[in-house]
C-alpha positions in Angstrom: -56.0 13.7 22.3 -54.6 16.9 20.0 -53.9 16.6 16.5 -50.2 17.6 17.7 -50.0 14.9 20.1 -51.1 12.4 17.3 -48.3 13.7 14.9 -45.6 13.6 17.7 -46.9 9.8 18.6 -46.7 8.9 14.8 -42.8 10.2 14.8 -41.8 8.3 17.9 -43.6 4.7 16.3 -41.9 5.6 12.9 -38.5 5.6 14.9 -39.4 2.5 16.7 -40.1 0.9 13.6 -36.7 2.0 12.0 -34.7 0.8 15.4 -36.2 -2.5 15.1 -35.1 -3.0 11.2 -31.7 -2.4 12.6 -31.1 0.9 11.5 -29.7 3.8 13.7 -31.8 6.9 12.8 -30.3 10.3 13.4 -33.3 12.3 14.7 -34.3 15.5 15.9 -37.5 17.0 16.7 -39.1 17.6 13.4 -41.0 20.8 13.1 -45.0 20.3 12.9 -46.4 22.4 10.5 -49.9 20.8 11.1 -52.5 23.2 12.9 -53.8 21.7 16.6 -57.6 20.6 16.4 -59.9 18.9 18.4 -59.7 16.2 20.7 -61.6 12.8 21.2 -62.8 10.6 18.0 -62.1 13.3 15.9 -58.6 13.3 16.5 -58.3 9.8 16.5 -60.4 9.7 12.5 -57.7 12.3 11.6 -55.0 10.4 12.6 -56.0 7.5 10.6 -56.7 9.1 7.9 -53.0 10.5 7.9 -51.8 6.8 8.3 -53.7 5.8 5.2 -52.4 8.6 2.9 -48.6 7.8 4.3 -49.1 4.1 3.4 -50.8 4.9 -0.2 -47.6 7.6 -0.7 -45.5 4.9 0.1 -47.1 2.5 -2.5 -47.2 5.0 -4.9 -43.5 5.9 -4.9 -42.3 2.0 -4.9 -43.0 -1.4 -3.9 -41.1 -2.9 -0.6 -39.6 -6.0 -1.8 -36.8 -8.5 0.4 -33.2 -7.6 -0.3 -31.9 -10.1 -2.7 -28.6 -8.2 -3.7 -25.8 -10.4 -2.0 -23.7 -7.6 -0.8 -26.5 -6.0 0.7 -28.1 -8.7 2.7 -27.8 -8.6 6.6 -26.7 -4.8 7.1 -28.9 -3.8 9.4 -32.1 -3.6 7.0 -33.6 -6.0 4.8 -36.5 -4.4 3.0 -35.8 -2.5 0.1 -38.0 -0.6 -2.4 -37.6 -0.5 -6.2 -37.2 1.6 -8.4 -34.5 3.6 -6.0 -33.1 7.1 -6.4 -30.8 5.9 -9.5 -34.2 4.8 -11.3 -32.8 1.0 -11.3 -36.2 -0.8 -12.0 -35.0 -4.1 -10.2 -32.7 -5.2 -8.0 -30.7 -7.2 -10.4 -30.0 -4.3 -12.7 -29.1 -2.4 -9.0 -26.6 -5.2 -8.2 -24.7 -5.3 -11.4 -23.6 -1.8 -10.7 -23.1 -1.8 -6.8 -21.1 -4.8 -7.3 -18.6 -2.9 -9.6 -17.4 -1.4 -6.0 -16.7 -4.8 -4.3 -12.7 -4.8 -4.7 -13.0 -1.6 -2.5 -15.5 -3.4 -0.1 -13.1 -6.3 0.0 -9.7 -4.3 0.9 -12.1 -2.4 3.4 -11.0 1.0 2.8 -13.7 2.4 4.5 -15.8 0.8 7.4 -18.4 2.4 6.2 -18.5 2.0 2.3 -20.8 -1.1 2.2 -23.3 0.4 4.2 -23.3 3.6 2.4 -23.6 1.9 -1.1 -26.3 -0.5 0.2 -28.6 2.9 1.1 -28.2 4.0 -2.2 -28.8 1.0 -4.4 -30.9 -0.7 -2.0 -32.7 2.1 0.0 -34.6 1.0 3.3 -38.2 0.6 2.8 -41.0 1.4 5.6 -44.4 1.1 4.5 -45.5 3.7 7.3 -42.5 6.3 6.1 -43.7 7.5 2.7 -40.1 10.0 2.4 -37.0 8.3 1.2 -34.8 7.8 3.8 -31.0 8.3 3.0 -27.5 7.9 4.6 -26.4 10.9 6.6 -23.5 13.1 5.2 -21.0 12.1 7.7 -21.2 8.3 6.7 -21.0 9.2 3.1 -17.9 11.4 3.8 -16.2 9.0 5.7 -16.7 6.3 2.8 -15.2 8.8 0.2 -12.2 9.8 2.4 -11.4 6.2 3.1 -11.8 5.1 -0.4 -11.1 8.0 -2.7 -7.2 7.5 -2.6 -7.4 4.2 -3.8 -9.8 5.1 -6.7 -7.3 7.8 -7.4 -4.5 5.7 -7.9 -6.0 3.5 -10.4 -7.5 6.7 -12.3 -10.9 6.5 -10.8 -13.0 9.4 -9.3 -15.9 9.5 -7.0 -19.0 9.0 -8.6 -20.9 12.3 -9.2 -24.1 10.4 -8.2 -22.8 9.7 -5.1 -21.9 13.2 -4.2 -22.2 13.5 -0.2 -23.6 17.5 -0.1 -26.6 16.0 -1.6 -27.3 14.0 1.6 -28.9 15.2 4.8 -26.9 16.7 7.8 -27.3 15.1 10.9 -29.6 17.4 13.1 -30.9 19.0 10.5 -34.6 18.9 9.4 -34.6 15.2 7.4 -34.0 11.8 9.2 -30.9 10.3 8.1 -29.7 6.9 9.0 -26.2 5.6 10.1 -24.7 2.4 10.7 -25.9 0.6 13.8 -23.2 -0.3 16.5 -23.4 -3.7 17.9 -21.6 -5.3 20.8 -18.4 -7.5 19.7 -19.6 -10.7 19.3 -23.3 -10.7 19.0 -24.5 -13.6 17.6 -26.5 -13.7 14.2 -29.9 -12.9 14.8 -29.7 -11.8 18.6 -31.1 -8.6 19.7 -28.1 -5.9 18.9 -27.1 -3.9 21.7 -26.4 -0.5 20.9 -23.8 1.6 22.3 -24.7 4.6 24.0 -24.2 7.7 21.9 -25.5 11.2 22.7 -25.9 11.8 26.1 -23.4 9.2 27.6 -20.4 11.3 27.0 -17.9 10.9 24.1 -15.4 7.4 25.5 -12.3 6.5 23.8 -10.9 3.1 23.6 -11.1 0.8 26.8 -13.6 3.6 28.5 -11.0 6.6 28.2 -12.3 10.0 27.4 -11.2 11.4 23.6 -7.8 12.6 23.9 -7.2 16.3 24.0 -5.4 18.0 20.9 -6.5 18.8 17.5 -8.5 15.6 16.9 -10.8 16.0 19.8 -13.8 17.5 18.5 -13.7 15.3 15.7 -13.7 12.3 17.9 -16.1 13.9 20.2 -18.5 14.3 17.6 -18.0 10.6 16.1 -19.0 8.9 19.4 -22.1 11.7 19.6 -23.3 10.4 16.2 -23.1 6.8 17.5 -20.5 5.9 14.6 -18.9 2.5 14.6 -16.5 3.2 17.5 -16.5 -0.8 18.6 -13.2 -1.9 19.0 -13.0 -5.2 17.3 -11.1 -7.6 14.9 -11.9 -6.3 11.8 -10.1 -6.1 8.5 -7.3 -5.8 7.7 -6.7 -7.7 11.0 -6.7 -11.1 10.9 -8.9 -13.1 13.7 -7.2 -16.0 15.3 -9.0 -19.3 14.5 -10.5 -21.2 17.6 -8.6 -24.3 16.3 -5.5 -22.7 16.2 -2.6 -23.1 18.8 -2.3 -19.1 19.4 -5.9 -19.2 20.4 -6.0 -17.4 23.9 -2.4 -17.1 24.1 -2.4 -13.7 24.5 -2.4 -12.4 20.9 -4.2 -9.3 20.8 -4.3 -5.8 19.1 -5.3 -2.8 20.7 -6.8 -5.2 23.6 -9.2 -7.3 21.1 -8.2 -10.4 22.2 -7.4 -13.4 19.7 -6.6 -10.8 16.6 -3.4 -10.5 15.1 -1.7 -8.0 12.9 -1.6 -8.9 9.0 1.6 -10.5 7.5 2.7 -7.7 5.5 1.9 -4.6 7.5 -0.5 -1.8 6.7 1.3 1.2 7.9 3.3 1.8 4.9 2.9 1.2 1.2 4.1 -1.2 -0.8 6.8 0.8 -2.5 7.9 1.6 0.7 8.0 -1.9 1.8 9.8 -3.0 -1.4 12.4 -0.1 -1.0 13.2 -1.5 2.5 13.9 -5.3 1.5 16.2 -3.9 -0.8 17.9 -1.5 1.8 18.0 -4.4 4.3 19.4 -6.8 1.7 22.2 -4.2 0.4 23.5 -3.5 3.7 23.3 -7.0 5.1 25.7 -8.1 2.1 28.3 -4.9 2.5 28.4 -6.5 6.5 29.2 -9.8 5.2 31.6 -9.1 3.2 33.5 -6.5 5.5 33.5 -8.6 8.5 34.7 -11.9 6.4 37.7 -9.8 5.3 38.0 -8.9 9.0 38.0 -12.8 9.9 40.0 -13.8 6.8 42.8 -11.1 7.8 42.8 -12.6 11.4 43.4 -16.1 9.8 46.2 -15.7 7.9 48.3 -13.1 10.6 47.1 -14.3 13.9 49.9 -13.3 15.8 49.4 -9.9 14.8 45.8 -9.8 17.0 46.5 -9.8 20.4 44.6 -8.6 23.6 43.3 -6.0 24.0 42.4 -5.5 20.3 41.8 -9.1 19.9 37.9 -8.8 20.8 37.4 -6.8 17.5 37.8 -10.3 15.9 35.2 -11.8 17.7 33.0 -8.3 17.4 33.5 -9.0 13.6 32.3 -12.5 13.9 29.0 -11.8 15.7 27.9 -9.2 12.9 29.2 -11.3 10.2 26.1 -14.2 11.6 23.8 -11.0 12.2 24.1 -10.3 8.7 23.6 -13.9 7.7 20.6 -13.7 9.5 19.0 -11.0 7.2 20.5 -12.7 4.1 18.7 -15.7 5.2 15.4 -13.7 5.1 16.3 -12.6 1.7 16.7 -16.0 0.3 13.6 -17.7 2.2 11.2 -14.6 1.6 9.3 -12.6 3.8 6.2 -15.0 4.2 8.5 -18.2 5.1 10.1 -16.2 8.0 7.7 -13.8 9.5 4.1 -15.2 8.4 1.6 -17.6 9.3 0.0 -19.8 7.1 -3.4 -17.8 7.7 -1.9 -14.5 6.7 -1.2 -13.2 9.8 2.5 -12.0 11.5 4.3 -14.5 13.6 3.2 -14.4 17.4 4.9 -16.9 19.9 7.1 -18.4 17.6 8.8 -21.6 18.5 10.3 -25.0 17.2 12.8 -25.8 14.4 11.6 -22.9 12.1 12.9 -20.5 9.8 11.9 -17.7 12.1 13.4 -19.3 15.2 16.6 -19.6 13.3 16.8 -15.9 12.0 16.0 -14.7 16.0 18.6 -17.1 16.8 21.2 -15.4 14.3 20.1 -11.6 15.2 19.4 -11.7 18.7 22.4 -14.4 20.3 25.1 -13.0 18.1 23.7 -9.2 18.2 23.7 -9.3 22.3 27.4 -11.2 22.1 28.5 -8.4 19.5 27.4 -5.7 22.5 29.5 -7.7 25.3 32.3 -8.1 23.1 32.4 -4.3 23.0 32.1 -4.2 26.4 35.1 -6.5 26.7 37.2 -4.3 24.2 36.6 -1.4 26.2 37.5 -3.1 29.3 41.0 -4.5 27.9 41.6 -1.2 26.5 41.4 0.5 29.8 43.5 -2.7 31.6 46.2 -1.5 28.9 46.1 1.9 28.9 44.7 2.8 32.5 45.9 0.1 34.7 49.3 -0.6 32.3 48.5 -4.2 32.0 50.4 -6.3 29.3 49.5 -8.3 26.7 49.9 -11.5 28.5 48.4 -10.6 31.7 45.2 -9.6 29.7 45.3 -12.7 27.7 45.6 -14.9 31.0 41.6 -13.9 31.6 40.7 -14.7 28.2 38.6 -17.6 29.2 36.6 -15.5 31.4 36.1 -13.0 28.4 34.4 -15.9 26.4 32.5 -17.2 29.2 30.5 -14.0 29.6 30.5 -13.2 26.0 28.7 -16.7 24.9 26.8 -17.4 28.3 24.6 -14.2 28.9 23.3 -14.1 25.2 22.5 -18.0 25.5 20.9 -17.4 29.2 19.0 -14.8 27.7 17.8 -16.2 24.4 16.5 -19.5 26.3 14.6 -17.0 28.0 13.0 -15.7 25.3 12.4 -19.1 23.7 11.1 -20.4 27.0 8.6 -17.2 27.3 7.5 -17.8 23.6 8.4 -13.8 23.0 9.7 -14.4 19.4 7.3 -12.8 17.1 7.5 -11.5 13.6 8.5 -8.3 12.0 6.0 -7.3 9.6 8.2 -4.4 8.3 11.4 -6.2 7.5 10.2 -9.8 7.4 12.4 -11.2 10.4 12.0 -12.6 13.5 12.9 -11.1 16.6 11.5 -10.3 20.2 9.1 -7.3 20.9 8.2 -6.7 17.1 4.5 -7.0 18.8 4.8 -6.7 22.6 6.4 -3.9 23.7 7.2 -5.2 27.2 9.2 -7.9 25.6 11.1 -5.3 23.6 11.9 -3.3 26.7 12.9 -6.5 29.4 14.9 -8.3 26.5 16.5 -5.8 24.1 16.3 -1.9 25.2 17.4 -2.7 29.0 20.5 -4.8 27.9 21.7 -2.5 25.2 21.6 0.5 27.6 23.5 -1.2 29.9 26.4 -2.6 27.6 26.7 0.8 26.0 26.9 2.6 29.3 29.8 0.3 30.5 31.8 0.3 27.3 31.3 4.0 27.3 32.8 4.5 30.9 35.8 2.0 30.1 36.6 3.9 27.2 36.5 7.4 29.1 38.5 6.0 31.9 41.3 4.5 29.2 41.5 8.1 27.2 41.9 9.8 30.7 44.9 7.3 31.4 46.1 8.2 28.0 46.4 11.7 28.1 48.1 11.4 31.6 50.7 9.3 29.6 50.9 11.7 26.6 52.2 14.3 29.3 54.4 12.4 30.7 55.9 11.1 27.5 56.3 14.6 26.1 58.2 15.6 29.2 60.6 13.1 30.0 61.2 10.9 26.4 60.4 13.5 23.6 57.8 14.7 21.0 58.1 11.5 18.5 56.8 9.1 21.1 54.2 11.4 21.9 53.2 11.7 18.1 52.4 8.0 18.2 50.4 7.9 21.0 48.1 10.9 20.0 47.9 8.5 16.7 46.8 5.6 18.6 44.2 7.9 20.5 42.9 9.3 17.6 42.4 5.9 16.3 40.6 4.9 19.6 38.7 7.8 19.2 37.3 7.4 15.6 36.5 3.6 16.4 34.8 4.7 19.5 32.7 7.1 17.7 32.1 4.9 15.0 30.5 2.0 17.0 28.9 4.6 20.3 26.8 6.5 17.7 25.1 3.7 15.8 24.7 1.9 19.1 23.1 5.0 20.7 20.7 5.3 17.4 19.2 1.9 17.5 18.5 2.2 21.6 16.6 5.3 20.1 14.6 3.8 17.6 13.9 0.8 19.9 12.7 3.2 22.4 10.3 4.8 19.8 8.8 1.8 18.7 8.5 0.7 22.5 7.1 3.8 23.5 4.4 4.6 20.2 3.6 0.9 19.5 0.4 0.2 21.1 -1.2 3.8 19.8 0.3 3.3 16.4 -2.2 0.3 15.9 -5.1 1.1 18.2 -7.1 2.7 15.1 -6.9 -0.5 13.1 -9.2 -2.5 15.7 -11.2 1.1 16.7 -11.7 3.1 13.9 -12.9 6.2 16.1 -9.4 6.2 17.8 -7.6 8.4 15.3 -4.1 8.1 15.6 -2.0 10.7 16.8 0.3 12.3 13.9 3.3 11.7 16.8 2.6 8.2 17.1 2.3 7.2 13.4 5.4 5.2 12.4 8.4 7.3 10.8 9.6 5.5 8.1 13.3 6.9 7.6 13.7 6.3 11.5 13.2 2.5 10.7 15.0 2.8 7.9 17.8 3.9 9.9 17.2 1.4 12.6 18.3 -1.3 10.2 21.2 0.9 8.8 22.8 1.6 12.1 22.5 -2.1 13.2 24.5 -3.3 10.1 26.9 -0.4 9.9 28.3 -1.3 13.1 29.5 -4.4 11.6 31.1 -2.8 8.9 32.8 -0.4 11.2 34.1 -2.8 13.3 36.9 -3.9 11.1 37.9 -0.1 10.6 41.0 -0.9 13.6 42.4 -3.3 11.0 42.5 -1.0 7.9 45.8 -0.3 7.8 49.4 -0.9 6.2 49.7 -4.5 7.9 46.7 -5.2 6.7 47.8 -4.9 2.7 50.9 -6.4 3.8 49.4 -9.4 5.0 47.1 -9.9 2.0 50.2 -9.4 -0.4 52.0 -12.1 1.5 48.8 -14.3 1.4 48.8 -13.9 -2.3 52.3 -14.8 -2.9 52.1 -17.8 -1.1 48.8 -19.1 -3.3 50.4 -17.9 -6.4 53.7 -17.2 -6.4 55.9 -14.8 -8.4 57.1 -11.4 -7.3 60.6 -10.3 -6.1 62.2 -12.3 -3.4 60.4 -15.3 -4.3 61.9 -18.7 -4.4 62.0 -20.9 -7.3 63.1 -24.4 -7.9 66.2 -25.4 -9.8 68.7 -22.7 -10.9 69.2 -19.4 -9.6 69.0 -16.3 -11.3 67.5 -12.9 -11.2 68.1 -10.5 -7.8 66.2 -12.6 -5.9 69.0 -14.7 -5.0 72.2 -14.0 -3.0 75.6 -15.7 -2.9 75.4 -17.7 -5.8 78.6 -17.5 -8.4 78.1 -17.3 -11.9 74.8 -17.9 -13.6 72.7 -21.3 -14.3 74.6 -23.6 -12.1 72.3 -24.9 -8.9 72.7 -23.3 -5.5 71.6 -23.1 -2.1 69.1 -20.1 -2.0 69.0 -17.6 0.2 65.7 -15.5 1.3 66.1 -11.8 0.7 63.7 -9.3 2.4 61.5 -8.2 -0.7 61.9 -4.5 0.6 65.6 -4.7 0.6 66.7 -2.2 -2.6 69.1 -3.3 -5.3 71.7 -1.4 -4.4 71.6 -2.8 -0.6 72.0 -6.3 -2.4 75.0 -5.4 -4.2 76.8 -4.2 -1.2 76.3 -7.1 0.4 77.2 -9.3 -2.3 80.8 -7.5 -2.6 81.4 -7.6 1.1 81.1 -11.2 1.0 83.6 -11.7 -1.6 86.1 -9.6 0.4 85.4 -11.9 3.6 86.3 -14.9 1.1 89.6 -13.5 0.5 90.5 -11.8 3.8 93.7 -13.4 5.7 92.5 -14.6 9.5 94.5 -16.5 12.0 94.4 -20.1 12.5 93.3 -21.9 15.6 96.5 -23.8 15.1 99.9 -21.9 14.8 101.8 -21.7 11.8 98.3 -23.3 9.8 97.2 -21.6 6.8 93.4 -22.4 7.3 90.8 -20.1 8.5 89.0 -20.0 11.6 85.8 -21.8 11.7 84.0 -18.8 12.5 85.2 -17.7 9.1 82.9 -20.6 7.3 79.9 -19.1 8.7 76.8 -19.1 5.8 76.1 -16.5 4.0 72.5 -16.0 5.9 73.9 -15.3 9.0 75.5 -12.0 7.3 72.2 -10.7 7.0 70.7 -7.9 9.4 68.2 -8.8 11.7 65.0 -6.5 12.7 64.9 -5.4 16.1 61.3 -5.0 17.1 61.1 -1.8 19.6 58.4 -1.5 22.1 56.2 1.4 21.1 53.1 3.0 22.9 50.3 0.9 24.0 48.3 -1.2 21.4 50.7 0.1 18.4 51.2 -3.6 16.9 47.9 -3.3 15.2 
């Protein structure tokens, strides 16, 4: 054996010792500067001398001892040497300093931080290898890139003594080490199974190749370097306990079973989540107030709301319940509604819990509101397109109610039976499809698309008919009637836009979530599955989704925002508080609110006068009644001086009656 061969054999033995110690070394062929020698016993003697020199050098540099620092136990090797490169003489001294980084390790800002810190404060000790074996530069850079933003947030900088540019580069002449990769679920003390690194081809999550794009090269390098690309339930993800009822119930993240998302979410900052909670609470309150006013207006003037506009009342009632669902979350709190006791978001929620109640309010009444929107468009089509009257449409009202309430009931029961209710880590509510894109497509996205398409179809059919009616009225009746119809068409058009645009935006947001949900959370379980920037959740889009959901309830009352609504509320205030012109008091007559009284101060029978009649008109009516009292009239009996019975009619019969003229369709609201 030549001396060169002996040296190479020693290098291979060193690599095997490193592997047995649980550390993966990034090794490249080391240039051998020793000259070739003879063979046989001389070579063996030289090899033994070299090993002895290496051992003595290692002993001179430091002593090998078992790691006693709690944070660095079980990281892949168990022997270290003191003093370390930071001149700590004992592990107690090194442990006091390294534990200052424990908060960063605890929040898991980087999966490489713990290994890198231990490689600095408790460097690996191998008696057969006299040189210090440091972590590779890539390990340091990943730890720094992951934790430096957190440190800067609290006014700290990356330590000068841990600068990454001082560490050896993978593939260089110096050996360096990186964190080992074990198969998921390997028991403690069992022989680790290393994933293929270089030579096996870069693979991504689930065995797929690295996705092409700007990050493809980085992905391939990380896999080639043997980085920890194992997909497993690592922080901040929450593992499902074996004793939990959710265990083995398809609770998974990025294909890792029995792994759940954290309750508070990790895709947005705390400030963004706090503002989102305030934003949702604000618009929920506005929606609640406006829809409550619409329902109150209907209560005080029920005769005013007839078909085809009557579904607006039920539409507003549905959005009142939706707003209450969000307000319950505000009152009960994020954790009480959307979180499990172990800190994970709710999966497969069922039973009488706040989560189920919020789900029913949001989903059942949300779907019912969409169906009432379809019914509203359908009744408009019957009135404008097929010339149906109010009574004819109202005769089918029981079928409208059957469809509007039965269909959401069946769908809600289906969701509960399938245990498809889950928590929304962003908004803190419970809905369907927050954690499962298939459920979102089946129970939310598909029905909303169908409802919107049906409603728009009926609206377009009604508009075509109204345009035809407008042309006929212009030719036969005149411009005034056509103007009234045009105003009606504008009202219908504005109301349609105020509903269809938000509904379309909500559908688009749901599609975006269903499309990119798996890719968005894959990197939480699989570090090497770097998220595509296109799949990152857009904060403004989520805010827009909740805004558009609630603003549809606000705009549902636009149709009744008219002078007639103001008049209804005025009459209610007079009825409750009294006073005002035309009010009727008890006892004596006085003022201009009475008619038919002679003199002042004496009791008389009150006669109600329309509050809108002017004082001058009231005076003229009083003068006419005085003339009629002295007007001679023929008697029913010849020669009689008594007036006829029809001249004794009460003064109230002399009042003018309002004549309600039939106007354009839908013009009575």
